[in-house]
N, C-alpha and C positions, 0 to 999 in steps of 0.2 A: 588429452592424450585418449585411447581408447580404451571405450570400457570390455572388459575382459567376455567372455562370452561364457552366456552360462549352464549350455547345455551341449550332449554331443549332435549326432547325424545319426539318425535309429535302422534298425533294418525294414525293407518294406514288410515282413508277415503277417508282425506286430506293431505296425508303428506306432497306429494311435496310447498303443496299452502301453507303449514306451513313455510314449510323450508324457501320460498322464504321471508313468511311476516318476518320471526326472522331474520335471515339475515339482509331484508329492513331498519328493525328497527337500525341494530347494527351498519348502515350504517351511517343512519340519526342523532343517536347519539353519531357517532365521539368515540365506542366505537372500529371498525375499521375505518383509516381514509384512503383519498387517494393515491395511489402506493401501500398500504400494500395488500399482501397477503393473502387469506381465510385460514384457514387448511382446508392439505387433503382432497382430498375426502375421504381417510378411518377411517382421523378423526373424517371428518361431519355425516359419517353413526355411528362412534363409538358413536360421542355427540345426533345424532337423533333420534339415535335405529333404523335405516332404511337402506335400500339397497340402491347398488350403484345407478342402474335407477333412484330411487324418487331422490337420491339429483340429478344426472345430469341432470330432468328434472329441480328442483327447478333453478340451476344454468340457463339453457337455458332459465329462464324468468326474470334472474335478465339483463342476460346481452340482452337482446328484451327492455328489461327498459335502457336500458342506464348505469346500475348501477356499473356494472363486465364488464373485458375483459378476456378471456377463452386465454394466452396466451402458447405456446406448445415448449419441450423444455426443458434441465435438472432446470435449475430452471420457468416451463412451470406452469400453476396456475390459480383458479383464482384469478384476481388484482382486486381491487376497484378503479373505473373511477373516473375522478375532472371531475364534469357532470360542460359541458358548454355550455355556450349562444344560440352556436351551435347546441348541439342538443336540448332546446328548440326549438328554431326558428324552424328548421326542422318542429317538431313534429305537430308546429304548424299553419307550413304553409299547411304544410298535412289536419287536421283537422279542417283551413276556408275553404280548396276546399271541402271538401266533404259536410261541412255543408251549400257548398253554398252562403254565408254572401254575401248580396250587398254592392256591392262598397259605397254608401252611408252612408254605417254604416263604414267600414272603415275608410274610409274620416274620420268621425264625433269624433271615436277614437284616431285615428292619433295626429287632428287637439286641440282636447283638454289635449294630452299628451302634447303636442310641447309648447302646449301653458305655461301647469304647470314650465317644462324644464327649457320653455326661462326667464320667470318672477323667478326662484332660481339659473338658473345661471348670472342672474345681479345683483343678493344681495350676493350672496356667493361666484364666482369669483373673480380671484386676477388680476392686471393685466396682469400678463402675459400669460395666460388662456386665456385677453381676445385679449392679441396682437398674441399668435396662435391659433384661430377662425381666428380674420383679415387677418395673413397669409398663413390658407387653401383657403378660400373663393378668396383669389386672385389667385387662382391655378383657378378658374372657367377661368376666361379671354379670356383664348386660347382657349376657347370653342366656343364665343360667335357666332364668324366670320364665321365658320370654317363651310364649307359643306358639309365634309363626315369626320363630330368629331369621333376619336376614343370613342365608347360611352362606352365600357368597363370601361377607365381611367377615364369620365367623372363621371358615374355609385360612382367610388371609392369615388373620391373629396366628392359627393353627404354623402356618408355615412357614410365619415370621419369627416363632418362638423355638422352632426348627433350628431355624437361617443362624438365629444370636444366638442357638447352644453349638450349633457347628463350629461360628465364627469365632467365639469363646476358649476353640484348641489352640488359637494360634498356630494353626496347619491349613494355611489354605486348600487341598486334597479337599480334607475332612468337608471344608465347605462348598466343594466345587461339586461336590456325590452328592452332599445334601440335597442343592440343586437339582440335581440330578432328579435325587429322588424323589421328589416334594413332586419333580415334573410330573417322573418316568409310573411310575403305582403305590401312590400313597392314596388312589383312591379309597381303597379298602376302609382303609382311618374313620373315612368323614360319615360311614355304616354307623359307628358309633353320634354319631354330634345328630341323626336324621330320626335317632327317639330319646324323646323326653326324659325319660332314667337316664339311658348310660349318657347321653350330654349329661345332667347333672353330676353326672359318677364323672366322667371326663378329667370335666374340665375342673371338680374340686382337685383332682387328684395330676393335672396341672399346674396347679397348685401351689401342689405340697409337693409335687417335684423341686417346683420351683426355691419354695425355700429353705429347703436339702443344701441344693445349688449353695445357695446365698452364702446358706449357712457352717458350709465347707463342710459337709455328712456323707463324703460318697454312699456309703450304703445305705443308708436309711433315701438317697438319693433313686440308686437302687431299684429300691425295695418296690418301692412307687413307677419305676418303669417296669418292676415285673408284673402291677398289677395295671396298666392301662394294656400288655398285652391279653391276662388275662381279660377282661372286658371285653379286649377286640374279638379274643376269640369264641368267647361268651355270645356275644352279640351276629357276631357271625353262624352260627349252632343254628338260633331262633331264627334269621333268615332263612337258610337252610333249609330244616326243617317247617316251618310256615309254606313255604314254597312246596314241601308234596308236600302239606296237608291238600292244599288249595292243586294240586293237581289230585290228587282219591278224588277229591269234588267234585269237578270237571269229569275226570272220566266213571263220578254215579251219574 
């Protein structure tokens, strides 16, 4: 039985763009699934009615978008990629840096997301998930009084707490968004961990938040989240003031 053709011939003027759009539509429409190999370049030339160079141009564009990967060797070719939160997070981070988004706007967005996630986690999560959250939060204790904490390990615990909370909503979209948020623009949060005083306050507040979530007390949990972002704003404000003072000293 002859396999049906996926694609249609393209117009010469915008052939590369049309090829990329048709392949992208096939991927989005699940006609070609992650891990599956696209037709060979020769087959694509035949289906699109165009030359090899134009096909390769379209495949490069799809690779840049993170939709396909090009493999070498006997089983080489263009394969559909599984789009991960990592790809989105990294792209989002670059986009935000290029747009120079104000830290206050990022904080406002993060606080809004955290409040929704916390409310849903309390409503939907079971006792085991809440116990797991408490267990992860307990790992923060070792960093409270450490004069020189392993910041990478501390950041990883913080990341796990945020993602665990998102999982507890029972809605995978929140989990994907939280993973992207953690990769994309969570760096402001870690300013809190650089300063010993803010680090202690942040860890104590994290543990309090988790306890309130575990005890099914949404109002208290949301108050703790509000306090976290008060700490963050104060911390960033102090850093900015210190930076201005240093510039004044240099100018003198």
